[in-house]
C-alpha positions as CSV (number, residue, x, y, z in Angstrom):
1,M,-16.0,-46.1,28.8
2,K,-15.7,-47.9,32.1
3,L,-12.5,-48.3,34.1
4,K,-11.5,-51.9,34.1
5,E,-8.3,-52.0,36.1
6,V,-6.0,-49.6,37.9
7,L,-2.3,-50.6,37.7
8,L,-0.6,-47.6,39.4
9,G,-1.3,-44.7,41.7
10,V,1.2,-41.8,41.9
11,F,1.0,-39.7,45.1
12,D,2.6,-36.6,46.5
13,G,2.5,-37.6,50.2
14,L,-0.8,-36.1,51.1
15,P,-1.8,-37.9,54.4
16,G,-4.4,-40.6,54.0
17,L,-4.7,-40.5,50.2
18,E,-2.4,-43.4,49.5
19,E,-4.2,-45.6,52.1
20,A,-7.6,-44.7,50.7
21,F,-6.4,-45.6,47.2
22,K,-5.0,-48.9,48.4
23,S,-8.3,-49.7,50.1
24,V,-10.2,-49.3,46.8
25,Y,-7.4,-50.7,44.5
26,P,-5.5,-53.2,46.6
27,K,-3.7,-54.8,43.7
28,A,-2.4,-51.6,42.2
29,D,1.2,-50.4,42.7
30,V,1.9,-47.2,44.4
31,Q,4.8,-44.7,44.0
32,H,5.6,-41.2,45.0
33,C,5.9,-38.4,42.4
34,V,9.5,-38.0,41.3
35,I,9.2,-34.2,41.3
36,H,8.1,-34.2,44.9
37,K,10.9,-36.6,45.9
38,V,13.4,-34.3,44.3
39,R,12.0,-31.2,45.9
40,N,11.8,-32.9,49.3
41,T,15.4,-34.0,48.9
42,L,16.7,-30.6,47.9
43,N,14.9,-29.0,50.9
44,R,17.2,-31.2,53.1
45,V,20.4,-30.2,51.4
46,R,22.4,-27.1,52.5
47,A,21.8,-24.1,50.2
48,K,25.5,-24.0,49.3
49,D,25.5,-27.6,48.2
50,R,22.2,-27.6,46.2
51,N,23.7,-26.8,42.8
52,E,26.1,-29.7,43.0
53,V,23.3,-32.1,44.1
54,V,21.1,-30.8,41.2
55,E,23.9,-31.4,38.7
56,D,24.4,-34.9,40.1
57,L,20.7,-35.7,39.8
58,I,20.5,-34.4,36.2
59,C,23.6,-36.4,35.2
60,S,22.7,-39.6,37.0
61,P,21.4,-42.6,35.0
62,S,17.7,-43.2,35.3
């Protein structure tokens, strides 16, 4: 089975990987991994506020 088309690449922010992917698959969409986005966001929230932010994320519409 041969790969015909790549529609989406999902990345975790590793430097250079997204650029390399786009050079090979220029028409594909790119997005960052949701789990990594959430972790990166929570790392910037004060420890005392994290539970409230997590609850808001869980209850927010997609």
